[in-house]
C-alpha positions as CSV (number, residue, x, y, z in Angstrom):
1,M,5.6,55.1,98.8
2,I,8.3,54.2,101.4
3,E,6.2,51.7,103.1
4,K,5.0,50.0,99.9
5,S,8.6,49.8,98.5
6,Q,10.1,48.4,101.7
7,A,7.1,46.0,102.1
8,N,8.3,44.5,98.8
9,K,11.9,44.2,100.0
10,I,13.1,47.2,98.2
11,L,15.1,49.5,100.4
12,A,13.9,53.1,100.2
13,N,16.6,55.9,100.1
14,A,15.9,59.5,101.0
15,K,18.2,62.0,99.3
16,H,19.9,64.3,99.3
17,F,20.6,65.1,102.9
18,I,20.8,68.1,103.3
19,N,20.9,71.7,101.9
20,N,21.7,70.6,98.3
21,N,20.2,73.8,97.0
22,Q,21.9,74.1,93.6
23,E,23.6,72.0,91.0
24,T,26.1,74.6,89.8
25,N,29.4,74.1,91.6
26,R,27.7,71.7,94.1
27,G,30.9,70.1,95.0
28,E,32.5,73.3,96.3
29,M,29.7,75.5,97.5
30,S,28.8,75.8,101.1
31,S,25.2,76.3,102.3
32,Q,25.2,78.6,105.3
33,I,22.3,77.3,107.4
34,D,21.6,77.8,111.1
35,E,20.1,75.1,113.3
36,R,16.7,76.7,113.5
37,T,16.4,77.0,109.7
38,R,17.5,73.4,109.2
39,Y,14.8,72.1,111.6
40,E,12.0,74.4,110.5
41,M,12.6,74.6,106.7
42,Y,14.8,71.7,105.5
43,Y,14.3,68.7,107.9
44,P,10.5,68.2,107.8
45,P,10.4,66.2,104.6
46,F,13.3,64.0,105.9
47,Q,11.6,63.6,109.2
48,A,8.5,62.4,107.4
49,A,10.6,59.8,105.6
50,I,12.0,58.7,109.0
51,D,8.5,58.5,110.4
52,A,7.5,56.3,107.4
53,G,10.4,53.9,108.2
54,V,12.9,54.8,105.4
55,G,15.9,52.5,105.5
56,S,18.6,54.7,104.2
57,F,19.7,58.3,103.5
58,M,22.1,59.6,100.9
59,C,24.2,62.7,101.8
60,S,24.9,65.3,99.2
61,Y,28.0,66.8,97.5
62,N,27.7,70.3,99.0
63,K,29.2,71.7,102.2
64,I,27.1,72.8,105.1
65,N,28.6,75.6,107.0
66,H,32.0,74.8,105.4
67,V,31.9,71.1,106.2
68,Y,31.1,68.5,103.5
69,S,27.6,67.0,103.9
70,C,28.9,63.4,104.0
71,E,31.4,64.2,106.8
72,N,29.3,66.6,108.9
73,P,28.8,65.2,112.4
74,E,26.4,68.0,113.3
75,T,23.9,67.1,110.7
76,L,24.5,63.4,110.4
77,I,25.2,62.3,114.0
78,T,23.6,65.0,116.2
79,D,20.6,65.9,114.0
80,L,19.7,62.9,111.8
81,K,20.7,59.9,113.9
82,G,20.2,61.7,117.3
83,N,17.5,64.2,117.4
84,M,15.5,63.0,114.4
85,G,15.8,59.3,115.5
86,F,17.0,57.8,112.2
87,G,18.1,54.2,112.8
88,G,19.1,53.1,109.3
89,F,22.3,53.8,107.4
90,V,23.7,56.8,105.6
91,M,25.5,56.4,102.3
92,S,27.4,58.9,100.3
93,D,26.6,60.1,96.9
94,W,29.0,58.7,94.3
95,G,32.4,60.4,94.9
96,A,31.0,62.7,97.6
97,T,33.5,61.9,100.3
98,H,36.7,63.7,101.0
99,S,38.1,62.1,104.2
100,A,37.6,59.2,106.5
101,S,33.9,60.1,106.9
102,L,32.8,56.9,108.7
103,L,33.6,58.6,112.1
104,E,31.5,61.6,111.2
105,G,28.2,59.8,110.7
106,L,28.6,58.2,107.3
107,D,28.0,54.4,107.1
108,Q,28.7,53.5,103.5
109,E,31.0,55.2,101.1
110,M,30.1,55.0,97.4
111,A,33.1,55.0,95.1
112,D,34.2,57.9,92.9
113,R,32.6,57.3,89.6
């Protein structure tokens, strides 16, 4: 699906990165996830998207270990862009940023609805 979309000049977007496990109180809850669990349980589908050449990722509203997903350098810079080899851009979900996240691995901030 990713390859076919992008072959037709439609940029594919993988979302929601990462640990967006529930919708209730998603903007305030924090997923407590260790590195091993992220790599073994949560990252494989996203790694498959990277391997298929996905052009963008969207981070989620939740926090990961008390840091908002869209401003989490451990998951965005170290894991996604570093260890997993993602070379595209990361965009926030609408209104999912809470600080100057561009230094934390976010590339495009979507406005608050």
